[in-house]
N, C-alpha and C positions, 0 to 999 in steps of 0.2 A: 621781600628783605628781613621784616620783622623775624620770619620762620627761621631764615638762614643765620641771622645773627644770630637768635636761642640756639639751634645747633651746636655753631659754633663755639658760646659760653658754655653750652654742655659737654664739648668734648674737652672744654681746656681744664674744668673741673674737675673731671671725671682724670685726666692728666696729671693736674696738681694733686688727687684723691690719691695718687697711683704713688708719682712721686714721693709723699710725704710715709705711705706704707712701707717703699722702699728703705727712705731713709729708717725708718724705726728699726736700730738693730742697735746689739749691748753687744761688744767684742770683747770678751774676758781672755784675758791671760792667763796661763796654767802651767807647772810641770807635774805633770802625771806621774808621781815617783814618793808621793808622799798618801798610799791608802789607810786610812778608811776615809780620806778625803781627796784624796783624785788620782788613780793607775788610770791601765788601759788593762783589756780584755785580752785574752790570745786572738783575737778577730782586731784588735787595733782600734775598739771603740773606748770611750774614755767614759769613766766612770766612777760615782764613789758619793760622798755630803754635797763638797761645794757643787761639784756638777748638779747633781740636784735640784741643791739650792740655786744657783742663778740658773736655772730652764724654769724653777717656779717664780725667779724674781723677775725673768722677762715675760713670763703667763701672769703677773699679776700688773706687770705697766704693758700690757698690750705691745710686745717688743717682742725680734727676734732673735736668740742667744746664738752666738757664733762664737767658737773658741780656738784660741789662737793656741800651740806649745809652744814653750819659751822653758830654757834653763832657768832656773830659780836665782843665780849669783846676778841675772842681768836682767832682769827682768821689771825690774823700777826704770832703768838705762832704755827699756825697749816701750815701756810702757809712756814715757815721757818723750819719746821718738815718734807716737803716734802709731806704731805698731796693732794697738787695739788699744779700747777705751779705760778697760778695770782690769787691777789682779784680783783674781776670784782664789788664790792657793795657797789656803793656811797663812797666812801673813800678819804678823805676829804688829802691832800699835807703837812702836817706839820712838823716841823724841829723835832718834836721827833721821828715821825714816818720814817723820812728819816733817821735817827741813825740804823735805823733797817730792812730795804727794800727800795730798788731801785724802780722810778715812771717812771712809763710813760708818754709821753707828755698829757698835759690837756687832757679831755674830757669833764667837763662840770665845769660851776663855776655856784651857786646857791648860794643866801642870807639865812641867820635862820632868825627865825622871830618867837614872840610870840603867840599862839594859847590861846583863851579865851574865854570867854562865852561872846555873842555880848554887846557892849553899858557896859562894865568893865570899859575903858579907863586904861588899866594899860600901861605899857613901859618897854621897856628891860634896866632899872636903875635901879640901891639897893632904891633909894629914892620911886620910884612907888610901888618897888616888897616888900616893909616892910611889916612880918606879913604875907606871902604870903606863899603857898605851891607849887613850879615848879617841874614840871617831866619832866625826861630826862630818853633814851634812853642810856642803860649802854655802853660804850667803845666808842661813840660819841664824833666830836668834841666840838658838844652843851655841852654836862655831861661838856666838861675838861671846856668852857668858866664859864657855872654856876655855877661850884663849882669854879674855880679862879676871878671871878670876881664878883658873889654874895655871896656863901657861907659862914656863917660867919660873915655877918653884916646884920643880921637880915631877912634871905631869908632862908626858908628851900627848898634843893634842895634834892628832891627824884629819886633817880636811880632805873628803871627798863630793864627786860632782855630784851628787844625790844618795837617798837614804839605802835607797837597792844597794851601791856600791858599799856601804859602810856596816850591811848588814850581812852581805856576802863575804869580807875579811871577818868578822866577829863569829860567823858562823863557821870557820874555818880554820878560828885559833890567831890571827895574825896580829887581833888589839881584842885587850885586856874587855873593855866597856866602850858603848855609843849613850850619849846622853842624847836624848832628842823629843819629841813630844810626846806624849803617855800613850795616847788612842794611836797615834800612827803607830807606835810598839807593837800594841797589845793586839789591833788585828793586822797590820801590814807585817808583822813577824813572831808573833810570838806563838801565834792561832796557827803556824805555818810549822808544815814537818822540819823544816829545818831552824825553827826557833824552840824544838820541846825540849831544848835542855838548856833555856835560858829563862832567864822571868826578872822582875822590876827588882832594885837593890837598894835598899837605902830609904832618905825618905824623896817625893817630889819637892819640886822645887817654883815658886811663885816670886819671880824677884823681877819688880819693874821693871828697874832700870836695868838690865839687858833683856827680860824674855818679855816686857811690854805691857801691857794690862788688856792682854784679849787680843783676840784675831779681828779683823775688817776688813773690805775691800779700798782696796787703793785703787783713787784716780790721779788726774792729773789737776795741776792747779789751779789752775782758769776752768775745770770744767765741772761750775758751780750747776748748773743745769741737770747734767747725770747724774751730780752727786743728790739732787732733791729727784729728780725720780728712781733711783736707790733705793733709801730713806725711806721713800714713801710706798714701795712694794715690799721692803723689808715691814714694816709698820702692818702691814697689809696682808703679808704670808704671816706674821704672830699671831692678828685681831681673827683670823681663819682658823688658824688650826693648825695651819698646812706645817709652819714649822717643827711644831710639834711631834706629828707625824714623822717626818724624817728625821729629827733626831730618834726616836726608839726605832726604824728600822735600820740605824748607823751602832746606835752605843745603849749600854746598859747602866749610863749616869747621865744628869745631868750635862750640856756641854755650855750651856747661857752662862752656870753660874761659876761658882771659885769651886765646885765639887772635886772631890779625887774620886779617882779610879778603883 
């Protein structure tokens, strides 16, 4: 009888252990249209700094990563609808977003910049952009900045579903410039064949009011446990040097500070 009870106990413990392991999953929401942070290969695989960072976080936390593709302009509502556990998609920390979600510790801080044809001499000011058409990606802090600072003051701001669509119209001459994340512009457009005749113009922009104080991972307000897991894992990959290795893989400058590219 005792032997039977021990066998039952062992089976139950094994079942609980399996259940615990099965539940150790972090589901990240991502919009794969922001290289070098996240994009897709021709084969459909997710790649980029955020993808590698998320996988490193999961490894550090002894968890399994799952990735859920979601349009950026609806990614916070999808998070709060529990379609995934966290947003890891180049999301800047802003006061408006802080009212909707909790943020992890900062994962990087990169300035925004205008991209236009080389020699255009534009700058990120109303005076310089009057009469121009500026493309931005929907739901981004760059869209909020452009609409708040330029729209209605002689500058036409056009929103697109994603940055890839903006870049296509910029390359074809339908818009005069795009206002976007500097690293995304450098890797995702300027280093491509389509971006060969374009470059950064004017000064880079760091504006906490519109552009936030760096990017972080967004989580639901009531998910304090997952927030602690992610922050602990982030500290671990910084301490081990894994973060620095990933940074060097994708960037030529320090993205953890306010350095300019």
